[in-house]
C-alpha positions, -999 to 999 in steps of 0.1 A, spaced: -335 -219 -930 -331 -195 -898 -297 -178 -888 -277 -190 -861 -295 -183 -826 -324 -171 -848 -361 -179 -850 -385 -176 -878 -420 -159 -872 -436 -193 -881 -419 -209 -857 -423 -183 -828 -461 -185 -835 -461 -221 -825 -447 -210 -794 -471 -184 -785 -495 -194 -762 -479 -224 -748 -470 -228 -711 -435 -231 -715 -432 -197 -743 -401 -180 -739 -406 -141 -727 -407 -123 -761 -394 -90 -754 -404 -61 -776 -372 -38 -777 -380 -14 -806 -374 26 -804 -402 46 -798 -402 58 -836 -408 21 -846 -436 14 -821 -453 45 -834 -450 34 -869 -465 3 -860 -484 3 -825 -490 -36 -824 -468 -63 -805 -464 -100 -807 -491 -117 -787 -477 -122 -752 -447 -97 -757 -435 -74 -730 -419 -39 -741 -387 -29 -726 -363 -4 -733 -329 -16 -746 -307 6 -730 -319 -9 -698 -301 -41 -695 -301 -41 -655 -335 -39 -657 -344 -67 -684 -324 -89 -662 -347 -84 -635 -377 -88 -652 -367 -122 -671 -360 -139 -635 -337 -165 -654 -363 -177 -680 -351 -177 -719 -365 -149 -742 -367 -142 -778 -353 -107 -785 -374 -87 -809 -366 -50 -826 -382 -35 -860 -358 -54 -884 -342 -81 -864 -308 -69 -862 -287 -50 -843 -306 -41 -813 -320 -73 -807 -286 -92 -818 -269 -73 -793 -296 -77 -762 -297 -114 -771 -259 -117 -770 -253 -99 -738 -282 -123 -722 -269 -156 -733 -232 -140 -717 -252 -136 -688 -265 -173 -687 -296 -170 -703 -309 -184 -734 -320 -160 -759 -327 -159 -795 -333 -133 -820 -371 -129 -838 -354 -133 -877 -367 -102 -895 -378 -86 -867 -413 -67 -861 -408 -60 -900 -409 -95 -907 -438 -109 -882 -463 -80 -902 -450 -94 -933 -463 -128 -923 -498 -119 -914 -495 -133 -881 -514 -119 -853 -505 -88 -836 -523 -70 -803 -527 -33 -808 -510 -15 -778 -545 6 -778 -564 -22 -766 -542 -33 -738 -554 -18 -702 -532 4 -682 -509 -14 -657 -516 -13 -621 -487 -22 -602 -470 -39 -630 -497 -55 -645 -531 -61 -660 -560 -57 -639 -594 -72 -646 -630 -76 -627 -659 -103 -635 -687 -117 -617 -676 -146 -593 -682 -187 -595 -671 -187 -633 -678 -217 -655 -668 -215 -689 -664 -178 -706 -649 -162 -673 -623 -191 -670 -615 -188 -710 -610 -155 -711 -585 -154 -684 -562 -180 -701 -565 -160 -732 -551 -130 -713 -527 -148 -696 -514 -168 -728 -514 -141 -754 -520 -106 -735 -505 -103 -705 -487 -132 -685 -488 -116 -654 -524 -107 -653 -546 -107 -622 -582 -111 -621 -605 -104 -594 -639 -122 -589 -669 -105 -574 -707 -102 -566 -721 -93 -600 -736 -59 -583 -699 -50 -577 -681 -52 -609 -685 -23 -622 -678 -2 -585 -647 -25 -580 -634 -16 -621 -636 22 -612 -624 19 -574 -593 -4 -588 -589 9 -622 -598 -25 -632 -611 -36 -667 -644 -56 -664 -655 -82 -686 -686 -108 -693 -711 -83 -679 -738 -61 -692 -729 -28 -712 -690 -32 -715 -669 -40 -749 -655 -73 -735 -689 -92 -731 -716 -111 -752 -725 -94 -787 -750 -113 -800 -742 -151 -807 -705 -148 -796 -695 -146 -761 -670 -128 -743 -642 -151 -757 -645 -138 -792 -652 -103 -783 -614 -108 -770 -600 -125 -798 -614 -94 -818 -602 -68 -795 -566 -82 -795 -561 -92 -828 -557 -130 -823 -577 -142 -845 -559 -173 -863 -569 -209 -870 -561 -223 -840 -575 -198 -817 -603 -195 -839 -610 -233 -836 -609 -229 -799 -634 -198 -800 -658 -218 -816 -658 -250 -787 -660 -222 -761 -689 -201 -773 -708 -236 -779 -700 -248 -744 -711 -211 -730 -740 -209 -749 -752 -241 -749 -752 -249 -785 -730 -284 -786 -743 -292 -822 -718 -267 -836 -689 -283 -818 -689 -319 -802 -660 -311 -778 -679 -285 -761 -702 -310 -739 -668 -321 -728 -657 -286 -721 -685 -277 -701 -683 -313 -680 -649 -303 -672 -661 -267 -660 -687 -273 -637 -668 -301 -621 -640 -277 -612 -667 -250 -601 -677 -280 -577 -644 -289 -568 -629 -253 -560 -649 -228 -536 -625 -205 -541 -627 -188 -579 -588 -180 -582 -584 -217 -574 -609 -226 -598 -588 -207 -627 -557 -221 -619 -570 -257 -618 -581 -250 -654 -553 -232 -667 -541 -267 -680 -573 -275 -693 -575 -249 -717 -532 -255 -724 -545 -290 -736 -576 -274 -755 -556 -250 -773 -528 -278 -781 -555 -300 -797 -571 -270 -817 -536 -261 -830 -521 -300 -837 -548 -325 -829 -579 -313 -840 -579 -340 -869 -572 -371 -848 -597 -397 -842 -592 -426 -816 -609 -456 -826 -603 -486 -802 -622 -512 -822 -597 -509 -848 -569 -517 -824 -580 -545 -808 -578 -578 -827 -598 -610 -813 
């Protein structure tokens, strides 16, 4: 049973990726980061000695403090945050317990360099499935503040070079289609995010993006919504923002509701 004002790794994993996930703050010292250069999906890194800077970054949001073993650093920061009026919990056992539980962890080396405080990405304009699913994945599991640029296909690589952005879902880049897999699959592998719920969602995204609906019947619905959103929105960023709740719902289905069925005929009595 978790201690007072602590959260277990398993419970935190259920909150990762949700729209209302607390800010996960990795407070480890450089030596501990060097020994385990991975981070909890969606977490931010912050120097525990800079408390005013952390308050500024949190902007009043609830948080979970993470250090190496879940002891003095995380408990100290969480206590200060609560004193400042911000809800804060401590990850029980810290990053050691998270790793021991075999939960997903993002390699720090895989996260692109920040541009003005956030990762910057570029892909082809007029997205449908993969180029919407991938930004959702990044914002929910890699960088909540990530910025996306949708440009003509011929301009993607030049824009990437000029602005220091990471290109995806175009030819000859690491984050793109490989064989039968789509870019969403490549991102899950690159960022170490494989987990039953995300793997289940990836199957649907892949089936919708490659027109192989037999492998996942939900893919037909995803494609229909994706095409509909692309028709509703001429602006690609507006389309992405409108689609985020759709993928939030699909993720909750993949995590908690994939076994549920609905048969009206069984419920309606003559």
